Each structure stands twice: as structure tokens, then as C-alpha cells.
C-alpha positions in Angstrom: 95.8 146.5 95.3 95.9 143.0 96.8 93.5 142.0 99.5 94.5 140.8 102.9 93.7 137.2 101.9 95.9 137.5 98.8 98.8 138.9 101.0 98.4 135.9 103.4 98.5 133.5 100.5 101.6 135.2 99.1 103.3 135.3 102.4 102.8 131.6 103.0 104.2 130.7 99.6 107.2 133.1 100.2 107.8 131.3 103.5 108.0 127.9 101.8 104.7 126.5 103.0 103.4 124.1 100.4 100.5 122.4 102.1 97.3 123.7 103.8 95.0 121.4 105.6 91.6 122.5 106.9 88.0 123.4 106.4 86.9 126.8 104.9 84.6 128.7 107.2 84.1 132.2 108.3 86.7 134.7 107.1 89.1 131.9 106.1 87.0 131.3 103.0 88.7 134.3 101.3 92.1 132.9 102.0 91.1 129.6 100.6 89.8 131.4 97.5 93.2 133.2 97.1 95.0 129.9 97.4 92.9 128.5 94.6 94.7 130.7 92.2 98.1 129.4 93.4 97.5 125.7 93.0 100.8 125.3 91.2 102.7 126.4 94.3 100.5 125.2 97.2 98.4 122.1 97.7 95.2 122.6 99.7 93.7 119.5 101.4 90.1 119.9 102.6 89.2 117.6 105.5 85.9 116.5 106.8 86.7 117.3 110.4 89.1 119.8 112.1 90.7 117.0 114.1 91.6 115.1 110.9 93.0 118.3 109.4 95.2 119.0 112.4 96.6 115.5 112.5 97.4 115.7 108.8 99.2 119.0 109.3 101.1 117.5 112.3 102.2 114.4 110.3 103.2 116.5 107.3 105.5 118.6 109.6 107.0 115.4 111.2 107.7 113.7 107.8 109.0 116.7 105.9 110.4 119.1 108.6 108.5 121.9 106.8 105.6 123.7 108.4 102.1 122.8 107.2 99.2 125.2 107.8 96.1 124.2 109.6 93.4 126.7 108.7 89.7 127.0 109.6 87.1 128.8 111.6 88.3 130.0 115.1 86.5 128.1 117.7 86.4 124.8 115.7 90.1 124.7 114.9 90.9 125.7 118.5 88.8 123.0 120.0 88.3 120.1 117.6 91.7 120.7 116.0 93.3 120.8 119.4 94.4 117.2 119.3 96.7 117.6 116.3 97.9 121.0 117.5 98.9 119.5 120.9 100.6 116.5 119.2 102.6 119.0 117.0 103.6 120.9 120.1 104.7 117.8 122.0 106.6 116.3 119.1 108.1 119.6 117.9 106.4 119.4 114.5 106.4 122.6 112.6 102.8 123.8 112.2 101.1 127.1 111.7 97.4 127.3 112.7 95.5 130.1 111.1 92.0 130.9 112.3 89.6 133.8 112.0 87.7 135.6 114.7 84.3 135.1 113.2 83.2 133.3 116.4 83.4 136.5 118.4 80.5 138.9 118.6 77.9 136.2 117.6 76.4 135.7 121.0 73.0 135.6 119.5 73.8 132.3 117.7 73.8 130.3 120.9 76.3 128.9 123.4 78.4 127.0 120.8 79.8 130.3 119.7 80.8 131.4 123.2 84.0 129.3 123.4 87.0 131.5 124.2 89.0 130.2 121.3 92.2 132.2 122.0 92.2 130.8 125.6 91.8 127.2 124.3 94.6 127.7 121.8 97.0 129.3 124.2 97.3 126.1 126.2 98.7 124.2 123.3 100.6 126.7 121.1 104.0 128.3 121.5 102.6 131.6 120.2 99.0 132.6 120.2 98.4 136.1 118.7 95.4 138.3 119.3 
């Protein structure tokens, strides 16, 4: 039986997504591992910073008209990646941002993990799921 990460990878490919930009972290690591097996169908570009990944995903959408995926750990994609997400929103670039929720429930790790990521994303996304 396929894992949730494998189903996400298959769904992205079935939807015609051919590029993922981001940084593995938290629960998204399993999705990146699933995409590794599908390198013939999807190109994964690892960035050094979430902002760079979000800009690359935005530009890919602008140039091709096809959605690119921005993927990484919740609070970091929602904050550092916010610039590219906002640019995609304002320029109508197709982009799908996939994050995890590993930043919730870790209050003991300090204040950097207390960012309400879903609230931050809701200001610059057309749809922000739970």
C-alpha cells in the first residue's frame, strides 16, 4: 500500500506538475524521498533559502504557464518564502505551496517555532488549507 508521501508525488505528476522547488525539512522529507524515485517525470530543484525557492517557482509559473510546487517546512516557507508566494499571487503565476505542520506543537524549541504559519500564508494565498 502506498504511503501518503507516495500518493502526493503521484498526484502531482498526474496533475502535470513537472518542477518542485524547495528545501526538505520536517515531514516534507518523505515527499522529497518519494519524488527521488520519479526523477524521469519530475525535476526537483533544491534551493539554499526558501525565498530563492519561492522566486524560482514563481518564475517557472510565469514562463511556462504550468504550476510549479514550492515545498518545505511550514513556518519557513510561510515566512521566508512569502516574497515569491506574494509575487505569484499578484502576477497570477500558477504555484502550489506544500508545507508540513511540523512547526506546531514544538513550543519547547523556542520562539522561532511559534510563528502562526497558516495565518502568515493566508494573507498571500488564494486558498490556505488547514
